[in-house]
C-alpha positions as CSV (number, residue, x, y, z in Angstrom):
1,M,38.3,241.8,5.5
2,R,39.1,245.5,5.9
3,I,42.2,247.0,7.4
4,S,42.0,248.1,11.0
5,D,42.8,251.5,12.4
6,S,46.1,250.3,13.9
7,G,46.9,249.1,10.2
8,I,46.2,252.3,8.8
9,E,48.3,254.2,11.6
10,L,51.2,251.6,10.4
11,I,51.0,252.9,7.0
12,K,50.5,256.5,7.9
13,R,53.7,256.4,9.9
14,F,55.8,255.0,7.1
15,E,54.3,256.6,4.0
16,G,54.4,260.3,6.0
17,L,51.8,263.0,5.1
18,E,52.8,265.5,2.2
19,L,50.1,268.1,1.2
20,E,52.1,269.0,-1.8
21,A,53.3,266.7,-4.8
22,Y,57.0,265.4,-4.8
23,Q,59.1,263.0,-6.4
24,D,59.9,259.8,-4.1
25,I,63.4,258.2,-4.3
26,A,62.5,256.4,-7.4
27,G,61.3,259.5,-9.0
28,I,57.5,259.1,-9.1
29,W,55.4,261.7,-8.3
30,T,53.5,261.4,-5.0
31,I,51.1,263.1,-2.8
32,G,49.4,262.6,0.6
33,Y,50.1,259.2,2.3
34,G,52.0,257.9,-0.4
35,H,49.2,258.2,-3.3
36,T,50.6,258.0,-6.7
37,G,49.0,257.8,-10.3
38,D,48.1,260.0,-13.2
39,D,46.4,262.5,-11.1
40,V,49.3,263.5,-9.5
41,Q,51.0,266.3,-11.1
42,P,54.0,268.9,-10.2
43,G,52.8,271.6,-8.3
44,M,49.4,269.9,-7.1
45,K,48.3,270.8,-3.3
46,I,45.7,268.9,-1.1
47,S,44.4,269.4,2.2
48,E,44.8,266.7,5.0
49,R,41.1,265.5,4.6
50,D,41.6,265.2,0.9
51,A,44.8,263.2,1.7
52,E,42.8,260.8,4.2
53,E,40.2,260.1,1.3
54,L,42.7,259.5,-1.4
55,L,44.3,256.8,1.3
56,K,40.9,255.1,1.8
57,R,40.5,254.9,-2.0
58,D,43.9,253.6,-2.3
59,L,43.5,251.0,0.5
60,R,40.4,249.2,-1.0
61,P,42.1,247.5,-4.1
62,R,45.1,246.4,-1.8
63,E,42.8,244.7,0.6
64,Q,41.1,242.9,-2.4
65,A,44.3,241.9,-3.7
66,V,45.2,240.4,-0.1
67,D,41.9,238.6,-0.1
68,S,42.2,237.0,-3.5
69,A,45.8,235.9,-3.4
70,V,45.8,234.5,0.4
71,K,44.2,231.2,0.6
72,V,44.7,230.4,4.1
73,P,42.8,232.1,7.3
74,L,44.2,235.1,8.4
75,N,43.9,236.9,11.7
76,Q,43.5,240.9,11.7
77,N,47.2,241.6,12.5
78,E,48.3,239.3,9.7
79,F,45.8,240.9,7.3
80,D,46.8,244.5,8.2
81,A,50.7,243.8,8.1
82,L,49.8,242.3,4.4
83,V,47.7,245.3,3.2
84,S,50.6,247.7,4.4
85,F,53.0,245.4,2.4
86,V,50.9,245.5,-0.7
87,Y,50.4,249.3,-0.6
88,N,54.2,249.7,-0.5
89,V,55.2,246.8,-3.1
90,G,52.1,246.7,-5.3
91,A,49.6,244.0,-5.9
92,G,51.9,242.3,-8.8
93,A,54.9,242.2,-6.8
94,F,53.0,240.4,-3.8
95,R,51.3,238.0,-6.0
96,G,54.8,236.6,-7.2
97,S,56.6,237.0,-3.6
98,T,58.0,234.3,-1.7
99,A,56.1,235.6,1.3
100,L,52.8,234.7,-0.4
101,K,53.9,231.4,-1.4
102,R,55.0,230.3,1.9
103,L,51.9,231.7,3.7
104,N,49.6,229.5,1.2
105,R,51.7,226.7,2.4
106,G,51.0,227.5,5.7
107,D,54.7,228.7,6.8
108,R,53.7,232.0,8.7
109,V,56.9,232.3,10.0
110,G,58.8,231.7,6.8
111,A,56.3,234.4,5.3
112,A,57.0,236.7,7.8
113,D,60.8,236.6,7.3
114,A,60.2,236.7,3.4
115,I,58.5,240.2,4.0
116,T,61.8,241.4,5.1
117,W,63.5,240.8,1.9
118,W,61.7,243.5,0.3
119,N,63.8,246.4,1.6
120,K,66.0,247.7,-1.5
121,A,64.9,250.0,-4.2
122,T,66.5,251.3,-7.3
123,V,68.0,254.5,-6.4
124,G,69.6,256.6,-9.1
125,G,70.0,253.4,-11.3
126,V,71.4,251.4,-8.6
127,L,69.7,248.9,-6.5
128,R,70.4,249.4,-2.6
129,E,69.0,248.8,0.9
130,V,66.9,251.5,1.8
131,L,66.9,252.0,5.8
132,G,63.2,253.3,5.9
133,L,62.0,250.2,3.9
134,T,64.1,248.1,6.2
135,R,62.4,249.6,9.3
136,R,58.9,249.4,7.6
137,R,59.4,245.6,6.7
138,A,60.6,245.1,10.3
139,A,57.2,246.5,11.5
140,E,55.2,244.7,9.1
141,R,56.7,241.6,10.4
142,A,56.1,242.2,13.8
143,L,52.7,243.2,13.4
144,F,52.0,239.9,11.2
145,L,53.6,237.8,14.1
146,A,51.7,239.6,17.0
147,P,48.9,237.7,18.5
148,T,45.3,239.1,18.4
149,E,44.0,237.3,21.5
150,P,45.4,236.0,24.7
151,V,47.2,232.8,24.4
152,R,46.0,229.3,25.8
153,V,49.3,228.1,27.5
154,R,47.7,224.7,29.3
155,D,46.2,223.6,25.9
156,P,48.8,220.8,24.8
157,E,47.2,221.1,21.4
158,D,47.9,224.5,21.2
159,I,51.8,224.2,20.8
160,E,51.8,226.4,18.0
161,E,50.6,229.4,19.9
162,N,52.6,228.1,23.3
163,S,55.2,231.0,24.3
164,R,56.4,229.3,27.4
165,A,57.9,226.3,25.7
166,E,61.6,226.0,26.4
167,A,63.4,227.9,23.5
168,V,66.6,226.7,22.1
169,E,68.4,228.4,19.0
170,E,68.7,226.7,15.8
171,G,69.5,228.3,12.4
172,P,67.1,228.5,9.8
173,R,66.9,225.6,7.3
174,R,65.4,225.3,3.8
175,G,62.4,223.4,3.5
176,N,63.7,220.6,1.2
177,V,67.3,219.5,0.8
178,A,67.4,219.6,-2.9
179,E,66.5,223.3,-2.5
180,S,70.3,223.9,-1.1
181,R,72.5,225.5,-3.8
182,T,75.2,223.8,-1.8
183,V,73.7,220.2,-2.5
184,Q,73.1,221.3,-6.0
185,G,76.9,222.4,-6.4
186,A,78.1,219.2,-5.1
187,T,75.7,217.3,-7.3
188,I,77.4,219.1,-10.3
189,A,80.8,218.6,-9.1
190,G,80.3,214.8,-8.6
191,G,78.5,214.7,-12.0
192,A,81.5,216.6,-13.7
193,G,84.0,214.2,-12.0
194,V,82.0,211.0,-13.2
195,A,81.4,212.3,-16.6
196,S,85.2,213.4,-17.2
197,S,86.6,210.1,-15.7
198,T,84.1,208.0,-18.0
199,I,85.2,209.9,-21.0
200,G,89.0,209.5,-20.0
201,R,88.3,205.9,-19.2
202,D,86.6,205.1,-22.4
203,N,89.3,207.0,-24.6
204,A,92.0,205.2,-22.6
205,E,90.4,201.7,-23.0
206,E,90.0,202.5,-26.9
207,L,93.5,203.5,-27.4
208,D,94.7,200.6,-25.6
209,Q,92.4,198.2,-27.4
210,I,93.9,199.7,-30.6
211,E,97.4,199.3,-29.5
212,T,96.6,195.7,-28.5
213,N,95.0,194.6,-31.9
214,I,98.0,196.2,-33.9
215,E,100.6,193.9,-31.6
216,T,98.5,190.9,-31.8
217,G,97.5,191.5,-35.7
218,Q,93.8,191.3,-34.6
219,G,93.4,194.8,-36.1
220,M,94.8,193.7,-39.8
221,T,92.5,193.4,-42.7
222,E,92.7,191.0,-45.4
223,N,94.3,191.7,-48.6
224,P,91.5,192.5,-51.1
225,S,93.4,190.6,-53.8
226,A,93.1,187.4,-52.0
227,G,89.3,186.1,-52.7
228,E,87.6,183.0,-51.7
229,G,88.6,179.9,-53.0
230,S,91.9,181.1,-54.3
231,T,94.9,179.2,-53.6
232,P,97.5,180.9,-51.1
233,P,100.9,181.3,-52.7
234,S,103.5,179.0,-51.5
235,S,105.7,181.7,-50.5
236,E,106.2,185.4,-49.9
237,T,108.7,187.7,-50.8
238,N,110.0,190.0,-48.2
239,S,111.1,193.5,-48.1
240,N,114.6,192.6,-49.4
241,G,113.3,190.5,-52.4
242,A,114.1,187.2,-50.6
243,D,111.6,184.5,-50.4
244,S,110.3,184.3,-46.6
245,G,109.3,180.5,-47.4
246,E,106.2,181.2,-45.3
247,T,102.6,180.7,-46.7
248,G,99.6,182.8,-45.9
249,E,97.5,185.8,-47.0
250,M,98.8,189.3,-47.1
251,V,97.6,191.6,-44.4
252,E,98.1,195.3,-44.1
253,V,98.4,197.4,-40.9
254,P,95.7,200.3,-40.3
255,A,97.0,203.7,-41.4
256,D,95.4,205.4,-38.4
257,R,97.6,203.9,-35.6
258,P,97.8,206.5,-33.0
259,S,101.2,207.8,-32.1
260,K,102.4,208.8,-28.5
261,H,101.8,212.5,-29.1
262,E,98.3,211.7,-30.0
263,V,97.7,209.5,-26.8
264,H,99.2,212.2,-24.7
265,A,96.9,215.0,-26.6
266,V,93.9,212.9,-25.7
267,E,94.9,212.5,-22.2
268,A,95.7,216.3,-21.9
269,Q,92.2,217.4,-23.3
270,V,90.4,215.3,-21.0
271,Q,92.1,216.2,-17.9
272,F,91.9,219.9,-19.0
273,A,88.2,219.4,-19.4
274,L,87.9,217.8,-15.9
275,L,89.7,220.5,-14.4
276,I,87.4,223.2,-16.1
277,L,84.3,221.6,-14.8
278,I,85.7,221.1,-11.1
279,I,86.5,224.6,-11.2
280,L,83.2,225.7,-12.0
281,A,81.6,223.3,-9.7
282,V,83.6,224.8,-6.9
283,L,83.0,228.1,-7.8
284,F,79.3,227.3,-7.8
285,V,79.4,225.8,-4.3
286,I,81.3,228.9,-3.0
287,F,78.4,231.1,-4.5
288,A,75.8,229.0,-2.9
289,R,77.7,229.4,0.8
290,I,77.8,232.8,0.3
291,D,74.1,233.3,-0.8
292,D,73.0,230.7,1.9
293,W,74.8,233.1,4.5
294,R,73.2,236.1,3.5
295,Q,69.8,234.8,2.9
296,Y,69.6,232.2,5.7
297,R,72.1,233.3,8.0
298,R,73.6,229.6,8.3
């Protein structure tokens, strides 16, 4: 396809005509209708006819970029709007844009909305919104969505083009619930809680089992001096040297019995880890909600 006269006029309106080379807000040397390149030098001057020729030459690769990147049929207005968009942001940026991805999925309204996101530029090393870009993106969006032929309102199969349908207000939503960062944040919070509670439960159960083994003697070990087949002594001497009168094998208590201090330290560490994870998850959810409000107005 080739851009129409109305598309060219849109580009001219927002690019403006400069017959002497100048530096744009990004510091790039420019002349004519937004023409840039190595051939533009400080002090360079051209005529209006030269500017027209440069524009025609610059439009061809932009038209080819749109033709090659878009995989769905386009009407003239959609094509014109996209060529104007590519003329401003560049073919590389267009190929990686959300607008193109949505368009190739058949989401034309979503693609038109994504075009308006390209309204910022780096000025003096700072990324900021530029009013001229905001206006240009709005004009390109409007052209992209403008019909090129009369709408058939009686055809029930043409519901997509029927502008007489009773309209209701509904805020935009993401195409997939899994794409919502609110849902992702909630998942992280839930996962953090489950992981931390599992760790805490396992540690508590392990400590409880050790205490139980110590109390019942199940955690004791046999005296290595008592071999198989040996005859147990008839009596044992207690710590005071007295004969206890009881028989049995010598046992010893494990030296790694946890103290109350160690138990509390483990519990405090688990609780602290749980608190950190939950705080991070909450901050993630808050950030996601702010981002959703800015990008999706919901």
